[in-house]
C-alpha positions as CSV (number, residue, x, y, z in Angstrom):
1,M,-0.1,-0.1,0.1
2,S,2.7,2.5,0.8
3,D,3.5,3.2,-3.1
4,L,0.2,4.6,-3.0
5,F,1.3,7.9,-1.7
6,S,4.4,8.1,-4.0
7,G,4.8,11.4,-5.4
8,L,5.1,12.9,-2.3
9,E,8.5,13.0,-1.0
10,N,8.9,16.5,-2.0
11,L,6.2,17.8,0.0
12,G,7.8,16.3,3.3
13,F,6.0,12.7,3.1
14,K,8.3,9.8,2.1
15,D,8.1,6.0,2.8
16,I,4.2,6.3,4.2
17,K,2.6,3.1,5.1
18,L,-1.0,3.3,5.6
19,N,-3.9,1.7,4.8
20,I,-6.6,3.6,3.0
21,Y,-9.2,1.7,4.6
22,E,-8.8,1.8,8.0
23,K,-12.0,0.7,9.9
24,E,-13.3,3.9,11.1
25,E,-16.4,5.9,12.4
26,P,-18.9,7.2,9.8
27,K,-18.9,11.2,10.4
28,K,-19.0,28.5,6.2
29,D,-18.8,31.2,5.1
30,E,-18.2,32.3,1.4
31,P,-14.3,32.1,0.2
32,T,-14.1,35.7,-1.4
33,V,-12.7,35.9,-4.9
34,K,-10.2,37.8,-6.5
35,K,-8.7,37.7,-9.7
36,T,-5.7,36.8,-11.5
37,V,-3.4,37.7,-14.6
38,D,-4.7,34.6,-16.3
39,T,-7.4,34.4,-18.6
40,F,-9.7,31.4,-17.3
41,L,-8.3,31.1,-13.3
42,Y,-9.3,33.4,-9.8
43,D,-7.9,33.0,-6.6
44,K,-10.3,31.8,-3.9
45,T,-9.3,33.4,-0.4
46,I,-10.1,30.1,1.7
47,I,-9.2,30.3,6.0
48,C,-7.8,26.7,7.0
49,P,-9.5,25.0,9.4
50,V,-6.8,23.3,10.9
51,C,-4.6,26.5,11.5
52,D,-6.5,29.4,10.6
53,T,-3.9,30.4,8.1
54,E,-5.8,32.6,5.2
55,F,-4.1,31.4,1.5
56,K,-5.1,32.0,-2.0
57,S,-6.4,28.6,-4.3
58,K,-6.5,28.0,-7.6
59,A,-9.9,27.7,-9.4
60,L,-11.6,28.2,-12.4
61,K,-13.8,31.1,-14.0
62,N,-17.6,30.2,-14.4
63,G,-18.0,29.6,-18.6
64,K,-14.2,29.2,-19.4
65,T,-14.6,25.4,-20.2
66,R,-17.5,23.3,-21.2
67,R,-18.6,19.7,-20.4
68,I,-18.7,17.6,-23.6
69,G,-18.9,14.0,-22.6
70,M,-18.4,11.6,-19.9
71,D,-16.6,8.1,-19.7
72,T,-18.6,5.4,-18.5
73,D,-17.1,5.4,-15.5
74,L,-18.4,9.1,-14.8
75,M,-15.3,10.6,-15.8
76,P,-16.3,14.0,-17.2
77,K,-15.0,14.7,-20.7
78,Y,-13.9,19.2,-21.5
79,E,-13.5,21.5,-24.0
80,G,-10.8,23.9,-22.3
81,P,-9.0,24.3,-19.3
82,N,-9.9,20.8,-17.3
83,P,-11.5,21.6,-13.5
84,L,-10.3,18.0,-12.3
85,F,-6.9,19.7,-11.8
86,Y,-8.2,22.6,-9.5
87,D,-10.6,20.4,-7.0
88,V,-8.2,20.2,-4.4
89,H,-7.6,22.9,-1.5
90,I,-3.7,23.2,0.1
91,C,-3.2,24.8,3.1
92,P,0.6,26.3,2.7
93,S,1.2,26.6,6.4
94,C,0.0,23.3,8.0
95,G,-0.5,20.9,4.9
96,Y,-3.8,20.2,5.3
97,S,-5.4,19.2,2.2
98,A,-8.8,18.2,0.6
99,L,-11.1,18.2,-2.0
100,N,-12.7,21.4,-2.4
101,Q,-16.3,20.0,-1.1
102,Y,-14.7,18.4,2.0
103,F,-12.1,20.5,2.6
104,E,-13.8,22.9,5.8
105,K,-15.9,19.7,7.1
106,L,-13.4,18.6,9.7
107,K,-14.5,17.8,13.5
108,P,-12.2,18.6,16.3
109,E,-10.3,15.7,16.9
110,Q,-9.4,15.3,12.9
111,I,-7.7,18.7,13.1
112,L,-5.9,17.5,15.9
113,L,-4.7,14.3,14.2
114,I,-3.6,16.8,10.9
115,K,-1.9,19.2,13.9
116,S,0.1,15.8,14.9
117,T,1.0,13.9,12.1
118,I,0.7,16.1,8.4
119,T,2.0,19.6,9.7
120,P,5.5,18.4,11.7
121,R,6.0,16.7,8.4
122,F,5.6,18.9,5.7
123,K,7.0,21.4,3.3
124,F,5.4,24.1,1.4
125,K,5.9,23.8,-2.3
126,E,5.0,27.0,-4.9
127,Y,2.7,25.5,-8.0
128,P,2.5,27.4,-11.0
129,E,0.0,29.1,-12.0
130,I,-1.7,26.6,-14.7
131,Y,-1.9,23.3,-12.7
132,D,-1.0,19.9,-15.4
133,E,-1.9,16.1,-15.1
134,N,0.9,15.7,-13.1
135,I,0.4,18.7,-10.4
136,A,-2.9,17.4,-10.3
137,I,-1.9,14.3,-9.3
138,E,0.5,15.4,-6.5
139,R,-2.3,17.6,-5.1
140,Y,-5.1,14.4,-5.1
141,K,-2.7,12.6,-3.7
142,L,-1.7,14.6,-0.7
143,S,-5.3,15.2,-0.2
144,L,-5.8,11.2,0.2
145,L,-3.0,11.3,2.8
146,N,-4.6,14.0,4.7
147,S,-8.5,11.9,4.4
148,V,-6.6,8.6,5.6
149,V,-4.8,10.5,8.5
150,K,-7.7,12.4,9.7
151,K,-10.2,9.0,9.0
152,S,-12.7,10.9,6.9
153,R,-15.8,8.9,5.6
154,T,-14.2,5.8,3.4
155,S,-16.7,7.6,0.4
156,E,-14.1,11.2,0.6
157,K,-11.2,8.5,0.5
158,A,-12.5,6.4,-2.7
159,Y,-13.8,9.5,-4.5
160,T,-10.1,10.8,-4.4
161,C,-8.9,7.7,-5.4
162,L,-11.3,7.8,-8.3
163,K,-10.1,10.9,-8.8
164,I,-6.8,10.1,-9.3
165,A,-7.5,7.2,-11.8
166,W,-9.3,9.2,-13.4
167,V,-6.1,12.0,-14.2
168,N,-3.7,9.0,-15.0
169,R,-6.0,8.4,-17.8
170,L,-5.8,11.6,-19.0
171,I,-2.1,10.8,-19.4
172,E,-2.1,7.0,-20.5
173,N,-0.7,5.8,-17.0
174,K,-2.6,2.8,-16.9
175,E,-1.0,1.1,-14.4
176,E,-1.3,3.9,-12.0
177,E,-5.2,4.3,-13.4
178,M,-6.0,0.5,-12.4
179,K,-4.3,0.9,-8.8
180,F,-6.6,3.6,-8.0
181,L,-10.0,2.3,-9.6
182,E,-9.5,-0.3,-7.3
183,Q,-9.2,1.7,-4.5
184,A,-12.2,3.3,-5.6
185,Y,-14.3,0.2,-5.8
186,V,-13.3,-1.2,-2.8
187,G,-14.2,2.2,-1.0
188,F,-17.4,2.9,-2.7
189,K,-18.6,-0.8,-2.2
190,E,-17.9,-0.3,1.9
191,A,-19.6,3.3,1.4
192,F,-22.8,1.8,-0.1
193,E,-23.0,-0.7,2.9
194,K,-22.2,1.8,5.6
195,E,-23.0,5.4,4.5
196,P,-26.3,7.2,4.0
197,F,-27.3,8.7,0.5
198,P,-26.6,10.8,-1.3
199,I,-22.4,9.6,-1.2
200,C,-20.6,11.7,-2.6
201,G,-23.3,13.6,-4.6
202,M,-24.9,10.1,-6.0
203,D,-28.1,8.3,-4.8
204,N,-28.3,4.7,-4.5
205,H,-28.5,3.6,-8.2
206,T,-26.1,6.2,-9.8
207,L,-23.7,4.3,-7.3
208,S,-24.9,0.8,-7.8
209,Y,-24.0,1.4,-11.8
210,L,-20.7,3.1,-10.7
211,I,-19.5,0.0,-8.8
212,G,-20.8,-2.2,-11.6
213,E,-18.2,-0.1,-14.0
214,L,-15.5,-0.3,-12.0
215,A,-15.8,-4.0,-11.2
216,R,-15.8,-4.3,-15.0
217,R,-13.0,-2.4,-15.8
218,L,-11.3,-4.5,-13.3
219,G,-12.1,-7.4,-14.6
220,N,-14.8,-8.6,-12.2
221,N,-17.7,-9.2,-14.3
222,E,-19.5,-11.6,-12.5
223,E,-19.6,-8.6,-9.7
224,A,-20.1,-6.7,-12.7
225,L,-23.2,-8.0,-13.5
226,L,-24.9,-8.0,-10.2
227,W,-24.6,-4.2,-10.2
228,F,-25.6,-3.6,-13.3
229,S,-29.4,-5.9,-12.7
230,K,-30.1,-3.6,-9.8
231,V,-30.1,-0.7,-11.8
232,I,-31.9,-2.4,-14.9
233,V,-34.6,-3.6,-12.8
234,T,-35.5,-1.2,-10.1
235,P,-38.7,0.7,-10.8
236,G,-38.4,4.2,-11.2
237,V,-34.3,4.9,-12.6
238,N,-33.6,7.6,-14.5
239,P,-33.7,6.1,-18.0
240,R,-30.3,7.2,-19.1
241,L,-28.6,5.6,-16.3
242,K,-30.9,2.3,-17.1
243,E,-29.6,2.9,-20.4
244,M,-25.7,2.9,-19.2
245,A,-26.1,0.0,-17.1
246,R,-27.7,-2.4,-20.4
247,D,-25.0,-0.9,-22.4
248,Q,-22.3,-2.4,-19.9
249,K,-24.3,-5.8,-19.0
250,D,-24.1,-6.2,-23.6
251,L,-20.4,-5.3,-23.3
252,I,-19.7,-8.2,-20.9
253,K,-22.1,-10.5,-22.0
254,G,-20.3,-9.8,-25.9
255,A,-16.6,-10.4,-24.8
């Protein structure tokens, strides 16, 4: 498991040996914005919930990118700058990092875990104005490490793993993509059983489909068929989602 966090050495984290899915307990002010010189980025002003440091975090301006499709495991495809590259906040002072949607959601005991485990080892790194795939992966991995340390919900860790897999797909790093797809699969299956819906913005039918598709991509076809069938036979499921499940089921049957 230690190689899941490879690439974080220059941020101060070397030889990390942590199990992502260690057994765990289930678990605002609007940031101000300031424009940057970039044509498609702006700076959010963020207050770190761990150390109260105010810092800037890059984000895409509205209307500067267009969603043009979706891969079968729900990875969005964009024309223009990719929002996936800017979905992580990192506090430059204490090293606390999380996906944007989870950044402010910390319990007091989680703050203590970050301060005792992440902050003493964190090394600040200056990033360029515009992020690429490799920068995005590094930032997602630091977010994943933080989520393990703070004992976040399984779904948060699984969603972060899924996004790491997606970005690796963009650079055609198949080995890393599959490694993190597997971690997402394991985590989402556990979250499906233990966490309340919606999970990462998904209802139970959408997550059932996603788990099935992750299983299919990992070669677990029998498992995939069970999840796809749940979607297909359940009344009231979105017709588009049923169609996607049928397509993937047919793909397995025709293989």
